N, C-alpha and C positions, 0 to 999 in steps of 0.2 A: 457623497463625495465630496472632496475637498474643491473650493473654486479653483476656475482655471488656472491663474497664476500660481497656484500651489501644485501643480501637477508636476510628479517626479518622473523621470526616464529611465531606460536603462543604464545611463551614466551615473543616476543617483543609486540604483540598485547596485552596480560596481563599488560605488564609494562606501555605501551604506553596511551592504551583505556580502558580496562576493570578496572584496579585498580585506574583509574581516575573517574570512575563512568560516562564515555563518551560513553560506548556501548548503541546501540539504539536497541538491542536485536531482531536485524532483522533474525538472523538464520544461515545467507550466510555461515559462517563460518562451523558450524556444518553440513550443508546440504551438502556442498561438501564433506568434510572429512568424513561423514558416507555415502554418496552415493559411495563412492570409498573402503567402509569396511576396512578403516585403523584402526577405532575402537580406536581412540585417545580421542578425545572431545566429549561433551555433554552440552546439556541446562540443566541448575537446577535455578528453580527460576528466569529466564529469563537472567541468565548470564552465558557465555560459560566457560567451565572449562574442565581442564585433567580429565577424569575419574578416575585416581588413580595416584599414585606418578609414579608407573611402566610406564603408557601410557605416561608420560610425558618424559621418556627416550626412549620410542618407537616410538616418533615423526619423520615423514619422513623429516622434515625442508624442504619442497617444498617451503614454503613462501605464498602459495597461498591464506591461510587464511587472512594474511596480506595485500596482496594486493587487495583482493574482499572486504574486508572491508569498508564500507561507510564511516566508519568515520577517514580512514588514507587519506592523499594527494596523495597515489599512484594512478596513471593512470587517475587521473583526466583531465589533458590535452589531453589526447588521447580520452577520451569517451566525452568530450566537442567538439572535432574534429567530431567524428561519429555522434552526435546530433546537431551539427551545432548550438552550444551554444555560443552566442557572449553579453549576459547581463543577468540579476539577473532571468529573467523570460522565458529565454531559446527560441530557434526556434518557431516561430508562424506561422503555415500556414495560421489560421483562427481562430477566435472565434465567439460562438454562444452560445445563449440561448436555452433549449428546456426543454420538459415534456414528460413523458411517456404515450402511448395511452393504456396501459394493465391497466385495471380496477383492477387486483388482485394486483399489484404492487403499483398503488395507494394507496391502502388501506394501505399498510403494509411498503411502502417505504419511504424515506426522500425526502423532496424538489421535484426535479423533477423525481426521479426514474432513471435516465438513465443508471446507473452501472449495476443495476437488468437486465434492459431492453437490455442492449448491450449482456450481458451474454445469456438471453434467446434467441435472434437472431442467437449467435453463435450456441448456441446447436441446435436450429431448422434447422440451414441450414447446419449443418455437419461441421462448420467450426473449432470446437475443439471437444476434446474428453473429456476434463477436465477442471477444473478451481481452481484456488488458491483463496480462500476467508476466512472470517473468520466468526463466529457465537457466538452466547452468550450462555453460560452455565446457569445453574438455579440459579448461584449467579450473574448474568448478568457479567459474566467476557468473555471478548473475548478470543475465542479458534480458532487457525489457521486449516484450513480444506481442502482438495481437493475434489471437488464434480465432479459427471459424468454425471449430467442430469439437465436439466432445473427446475424438480420438486423440486431439493434441493436449489434453488437459494433463495425462501422466506424465509427460515430460515438465510440467511445471508444479509437481508436486513436492511438498518437503517446503522448510523454512529458509528463508535468506537472511544470512547475518552480515552482509554487506551490501553497499547500495546497489540498487536497481533502479534508475531515473523510468519509473514506470509511466508517465505523462509523455516521455519523448515520442514514442512511436504516433502519436496522435497527430504529429506533423505533418505525416504522409497521408492521412484521413482522406483526403479527395482522389488520390492515386488509389488508395485500398480500397474505397467504396466502389470504384468502375468495376473492381474484380469479383467483389460481393454481389452487385446488381446482376451481373452475367450469370451467376450460379445460383441465385436466390429468385425464384419466380414473384415472391410476395413484394420484394423490394425493388423500388423505382427510381429512386432518387436518394440523394445521400442524407437528406432530414429524416428520411423513415427508418434509417440504421438505429438498431438498439444494442447497445453495449454494456457489458458489465465491467467494472472497474475494481481491481483488487491492489489495494497499496498500504502502505504505512500511513499514520495519523498526519504527518506533516502533507503527503501528496492528496490525500482526502481533504485536507485544507484548502489547498490551492484548487481543487475541483469545486471545491464550494463555491470559493471565490469566483470562479469562471463562470459557475452556473448562476450565481446571483446577479452577474453583469451580463448574462444572456451572450458569453464569448462564445464562438466557435475553438476549438473543435468540441468543447464539454457538452454542447446541446445534443449529443447522440449518446450519452451514458444515462443509462436507465437505472442501474443498480450500483450503488457504492458499497463497498466493503471493507472494513478499515481491518487491518491487522494488528494485535498486541504489540508493541515495539518500546522494549526499555533503552535500548541503544543500538547503534548501527557502528560496524567497522570499517576503516579503509582497508580495501582489499589487498593492497600491496602489504601494508604493515601486518595484517593478520595472517598473511600466507608466511612471510617472514618469521613470524613469532612460532607458526606451527611447524615449520621446518627447523627453526632452532630447538625447539623444545621436546617436538615426538620425531622430527626426521621424517616428515610426510610432504610428499610433493602434491601439490594442487591437483594433478591429474590423477593420483590414487586417492583422493578423497569420495568416500560413498556419500556420506550423511553428516551433519554437524547439528548437534542438538545442545542447548543449555537448560539444565536442570541444577540450579546453584552453581555448579561449574560447568565448564565448555566439555562434551564429549564428542570424539572424532571418530568416526566408522570408516577405516580404508575399506577399498574394494574387495581384499580377500578377508573382509568381518572381524578384522581385529580394531579393537575399541582403546580409545587413549583418553584417559582424563587431563584436563590442565584447569589448574586455579583461576577462576575467573578474574582476579585481580592481577594475574601475568599478561592480562589484554587491555590493561587501560592505556598503555601509550598507544594503541590502535583505535581507540572510540573515536569517531568522527567529531569534530569541535562543534558543529551546530546542536548534535545531540546534547551536549551538556548545557544548553541554552533551552531546550525542549522542554515544555510544561504538560505534554500529552503522553499518556502510557496506552490508552483504550482506543482512541481515536472519537472524538466528539462527533466529527461532520460526517456521518455515514447511516445508511440504511441499518447495517448489522457490524459489530465489533466481534472479532472472534479472535480466540488464542488458547494457549494452552494453561496460562497460568492461575491456580486456583482449582483447577479442573482434577476430577477423578482420574485415575490411571486408564489412559486408553480414550480418554474423552476431549473434548473442546468446550471452553465456556462460550456462549453465545449470548451477546447482550444486543437485545432487540431495541430499536431505536425509533423506527417509523411504522405507519401502518402497511406500507409497502413490505418492510422486513419484516414484520408480523405474518401477513399472509403469505410470503414466501416460506418462512420455517413451519408454518403450520401445515401448508401442503406438502412440504418434503417428509413430517412426519406422517401425515394422512396416508400419503402414496407410498409409504415404507422404506423412503430413500435413508433416512436418518432414524435413528432410535433414541429416543429421550433418556436421560440418566433417571433411574427410579430412586429419590431420595428416600433414606430408611425413615420409617414413619416417627421416630424419636427425633428427627432432624428437622421435619419440614417447616416448623414454625420459625426457624430461625435460620434455614439453609440462605434464602436470597440476601437477607441482612449481612449475613457473614462474606458472602460473595463478593457483594458491592462495597463492604467495608474494606475486604481484601485489595479490591481496585483502586479504590482510595489509598490505601496503605502503600501500593506500589506508585501510584502516581505523585504520592508525597515522597517517597525515598529518592524517586528520578528527579524531582524538583530539587532536592537539598543537595544532590552530590556536588 
């Protein structure tokens, strides 16, 4: 870490990141500050800010908000070392394709339904007490949420294409923990909680920085799962484009998928296609600066890009991630894709090269 006199504060974060529209709205800075009851900053319209002019004077100037921000260069070399990152797609223990065997998840999930199935397994086997996910509200706007049982998983199924500040709900960890402790006989204090975190590469980068520094509330996160992410859209701009192009209201959207172009399914099951280039003006500015596609700082990276139809690609990065996936396969929760015999030798190299290609395309935009 830098010397004390070089420590940067939230004011520096405002100057270098937020004012330049580079904030990815992960919520890490607010989650840390609020969980410590500092009462200094808040998230407003996806933007971290001082609550009042007075709170700017009350800032502890600890510098942690700056260090854990995924958009700053701080601690990158150190988390690269922790995660054995040597190239653009990070450490890879294994890569495979798989799909869920859960019929309910198949009906509502997207692609292979792997993330929802993983959460189901973790809850059913008592490996976690909660999970950080996101849901859609009535206007198809992603909303971050902490869920406490497998029954809530279905509401978080599907892909999000506009930002959900998934670290933000952790700001209330100590209030949430009291509710969990009252209902779980095996949990006696906050530090015993085990959470699964699902997020984008930038959000997982922030979590990794927080864990490196042993900062609460990241200490309760036991599994980190990154979603493939090429770009994210500003919600308001995206909805304006959809209304102008296909005359659909946000409240009438059932599902959105991107397969070269964007496909929007309405609640009456009509499908509309939009040229992906027509969405350029809605891409969030920080995505144009991002060099991650698969999420290097995680136990598992999961996405549809490069996957056989109806499957998801799973990039295994850690021993914990490997053990988890092997258990899911052994217990019949997911079904591993059977590679055709004539493709076995070069299947994995081709998939890894595809992920490198997607990362390269993202960086060169």
